[in-house]
C-alpha positions in Angstrom: 38.1 -3.7 -48.6 35.0 -1.5 -49.0 35.1 1.9 -47.3 32.2 3.1 -45.2 31.0 6.6 -44.6 31.0 8.1 -41.1 27.3 7.7 -40.6 27.2 4.1 -41.9 24.3 2.0 -40.6 25.5 -1.3 -42.0 27.4 -2.4 -38.9 26.4 -5.6 -37.2 26.8 -4.1 -33.7 24.3 -1.6 -32.2 26.6 0.5 -30.1 25.8 2.1 -26.7 26.2 5.6 -28.2 23.8 4.8 -31.0 21.3 3.4 -28.5 21.4 6.4 -26.3 21.1 8.7 -29.3 18.1 6.9 -30.7 16.4 6.7 -27.3 16.7 10.4 -26.8 15.3 11.1 -30.2 12.4 8.6 -30.1 11.3 9.0 -26.5 11.9 5.4 -25.4 13.7 3.7 -22.5 14.1 5.1 -18.9 15.1 8.5 -17.8 17.0 8.7 -14.5 17.7 12.0 -12.8 19.2 12.9 -9.5 16.8 14.8 -7.2 17.9 18.2 -6.1 17.3 20.1 -2.8 14.2 21.7 -4.2 12.6 18.2 -4.6 13.2 17.1 -1.0 10.9 17.7 2.0 12.2 20.0 4.8 12.6 18.5 8.2 9.8 20.5 9.8 7.2 19.8 7.0 4.3 17.4 7.3 4.9 14.1 5.6 1.4 14.2 4.0 0.8 17.8 3.0 4.5 18.7 2.5 3.8 22.0 4.1 5.4 23.5 7.3 3.6 22.1 10.4 1.5 24.5 12.4 0.7 22.0 15.1 3.3 19.3 14.7 3.0 15.7 16.0 5.3 12.7 15.5 4.9 9.0 15.4 6.9 6.4 17.3 8.9 5.8 14.0 9.9 9.4 13.7 7.6 10.6 10.9 6.4 14.2 11.4 2.8 15.2 10.6 0.6 18.2 11.0 -2.0 17.3 13.6 -5.0 18.5 11.6 -3.8 16.6 8.5 -3.1 13.3 10.2 -6.4 13.4 12.2 -8.3 14.0 8.9 -6.5 11.0 7.4 -7.4 8.8 10.4 -11.1 9.9 10.2 -11.1 9.2 6.5 -9.7 5.7 7.0 -12.2 5.0 9.8 -15.1 6.0 7.5 -13.7 3.8 4.8 -13.5 0.9 7.2 -17.1 1.4 8.3 -18.2 1.4 4.7 -16.2 -1.8 3.9 -17.5 -3.5 7.1 -21.2 -2.8 6.0 -20.5 -4.2 2.6 -18.7 -7.2 4.1 -21.7 -7.9 6.3 -24.1 -7.6 3.4 -22.1 -10.0 1.2 -21.6 -12.4 4.1 -25.3 -12.6 4.7 -25.9 -13.1 1.0 -23.3 -15.9 1.0 -24.8 -17.6 4.0 -28.3 -17.4 2.4 -27.0 -19.0 -0.8 -25.3 -21.7 1.1 -28.4 -22.5 3.1 -30.4 -22.6 -0.2 -28.0 -25.0 -1.7 -28.2 -27.3 1.4 -32.0 -27.2 1.2 -31.9 -28.0 -2.6 -29.5 -30.9 -2.0 -31.8 -32.3 0.8 -34.9 -32.0 -1.4 -33.1 -33.8 -4.3 -32.1 -36.7 -2.0 -35.7 -37.0 -0.8 -37.1 -37.0 -4.4 -34.5 -39.5 -5.6 -35.4 -41.8 -2.7 -39.2 -41.5 -3.4 -38.6 -42.2 -7.1 -36.6 -45.3 -6.4 -39.2 -46.5 -3.9 -42.0 -46.1 -6.4 -40.1 -47.9 -9.2 -38.9 -51.0 -7.3 -41.1 -53.4 -9.3 -42.5 -51.2 -12.0 -41.4 -53.4 -15.0 -40.7 -57.1 -15.4 -37.1 -58.1 -15.2 -35.7 -60.3 -18.0 -32.6 -62.0 -16.9 -31.6 -63.1 -20.4 -31.2 -59.5 -21.7 -28.4 -57.2 -20.7 -28.9 -53.6 -19.6 -27.0 -52.4 -22.6 -29.6 -54.0 -25.0 -32.6 -52.7 -23.0 -31.2 -49.1 -22.9 -32.0 -46.5 -25.6 -30.2 -46.9 -28.8 -29.5 -43.1 -29.1 -26.1 -41.9 -28.0 -27.0 -38.2 -28.3 -26.1 -36.0 -25.3 -29.5 -34.3 -25.6 -31.7 -37.4 -25.3 -33.6 -38.6 -22.2 -33.4 -35.2 -20.5 -29.7 -35.0 -20.5 -29.9 -31.6 -22.1 -31.0 -30.3 -18.7 -27.9 -31.6 -17.0 -25.1 -31.0 -19.4 -24.0 -27.4 -19.8 -23.9 -25.8 -23.1 -21.2 -23.1 -23.7 -23.1 -21.5 -26.6 -26.3 -21.0 -24.5 -25.7 -18.3 -21.9 -28.4 -19.7 -19.6 -26.6 -23.0 -19.3 -23.1 -21.7 -18.6 -21.5 -22.6 -15.3 -21.0 -19.5 -13.1 -17.4 -18.8 -12.1 -16.7 -19.3 -8.5 -17.1 -16.2 -6.5 -14.1 -15.0 -4.5 -14.3 -15.6 -0.8 -15.5 -12.6 1.2 -12.8 -11.3 3.5 -13.4 -9.1 6.5 -11.7 -5.7 6.2 -8.7 -4.9 8.5 -9.7 -2.5 11.2 -6.1 -1.3 11.7 -5.2 2.1 10.3 -1.8 2.1 8.5 0.7 4.9 8.7 0.7 6.6 5.3 4.5 6.5 5.2 5.7 3.4 7.1 2.6 1.3 6.7 2.6 0.3 10.4 -0.5 0.4 12.5 -1.3 4.0 13.6 -3.5 5.3 16.5 -4.4 8.8 17.3 -3.4 8.3 21.0 0.2 7.3 19.9 0.9 10.7 18.3 3.4 12.7 20.3 3.2 16.6 20.3 6.4 18.2 19.0 7.6 21.6 20.3 10.0 23.5 18.0 12.2 26.3 19.4 12.2 29.2 17.0 15.4 31.1 16.3 15.4 34.4 18.2 16.7 37.2 15.9 15.4 40.6 16.6 16.9 42.1 13.4 15.1 39.6 11.2 11.6 40.9 10.4 10.6 38.1 8.1 7.7 35.7 8.9 8.6 32.3 10.4 7.8 30.5 7.2 9.9 32.9 5.0 13.0 32.4 7.1 15.7 30.1 5.9 16.7 29.2 9.5 13.5 28.8 11.4 14.2 26.5 14.4 17.1 25.7 16.7 18.0 23.0 19.2 16.2 23.6 22.5 19.4 22.9 24.6 22.4 23.9 22.5 20.6 26.5 20.3 22.2 25.0 17.2 20.4 25.8 13.9 18.3 22.9 12.7 18.1 21.8 9.0 17.9 18.7 6.9 21.7 18.2 7.2 21.5 18.1 11.0 20.2 14.8 12.5 17.5 15.6 15.1 15.4 13.8 17.7 12.4 14.5 19.8 12.4 14.1 23.6 9.1 12.3 24.2 8.2 13.7 27.7 8.3 17.3 26.7 8.3 17.2 22.9 11.4 19.3 22.5 13.5 19.0 19.4 17.2 18.6 19.9 20.2 17.5 17.8 21.6 14.0 17.9 24.9 15.5 18.9 23.3 17.0 22.0 21.9 13.6 22.9 25.2 11.8 22.5 27.3 14.4 24.3 25.0 15.8 26.9 21.8 13.7 27.6 23.3 10.2 27.4 25.9 11.1 30.1 23.4 11.0 33.0 20.1 10.5 31.1 18.6 13.6 32.7 16.5 16.2 30.7 18.6 19.4 30.9 15.4 21.6 30.9 13.2 19.8 33.3 15.6 17.5 35.3 13.4 14.6 34.4 14.8 11.0 34.1 15.0 9.8 30.5 15.3 6.4 28.9 16.2 5.1 25.5 12.5 4.9 24.6 12.0 8.6 25.3 14.3 9.5 22.3 12.5 9.5 19.0 14.8 10.0 16.0 13.2 12.3 13.4 13.1 11.0 9.8 14.8 13.6 7.6 13.7 14.7 4.2 17.1 15.2 2.6 19.7 17.7 1.4 20.5 16.4 -2.1 23.9 15.1 -1.1 24.6 11.4 -1.2 26.4 11.3 2.1 23.4 12.6 4.0 20.5 10.7 2.3 19.4 7.7 0.4 17.2 7.1 -2.7 17.8 10.5 -4.3 17.4 9.2 -7.8 14.1 9.7 -9.7 13.1 7.5 -12.6 10.6 8.0 -15.4 9.6 4.8 -17.2 9.0 4.9 -21.0 8.4 2.2 -23.6 11.5 0.0 -24.2 13.4 0.4 -27.4 13.8 -3.0 -29.0 16.5 -3.8 -31.5 
């Protein structure tokens, strides 16, 4: 039996270890890496700008935005819709004109064919002993008797049949949410009121603080690891634990004594903490060319 060296490449099996080693050396295949805390948006940051909100608003689905950023997004989408609508009207008018022109050409062709057939009713003597095949032209060329004007020629650009133009579709006037994709209106944005942490000894600015906000009722520190919700009538941010243990007992707002319903509680979508028990989809992938054996 022949002995092989340790780095022998004559094996019939391409092992998993060799594949991973070659992929790392050649730059092929897919890289997967778990996202850390520094790659996750904070709970009080805008979902578009990823910066702390100065004037926070929230959608019905619980996505937080800075009011200035989301209004700029809505204005941009409205301007884009206006531009697409003008282009649609122009193409629609052009399409209608072309259709009308085709109808007129078809009508004129029918009239001309009718007049030609009327003028040629008894233009030549009819011989009943000769068939039509014998009286027709002996040439079988496709270019004889004016047929070169009818049959298209693929090597002559002027005689190519034009491809069918796609049907013009009217643009959608609804503005989608940049995160959820659902219809979004400016009047549906709900103002959010965060309660800052009161600490006289901490001289840092609000953005530089690690613990910036707290629950408006229980004064618990808010973070990505704490599920939060917004009370729609006042915009106060509270923890889900406060809602389950305090608010849902009598459905009364503890700060204003206002009657609440299930629709008045908007659960905030959290950015993440980096821990698998708290969040989902924390794996980032980088696609590279596949390494084929």
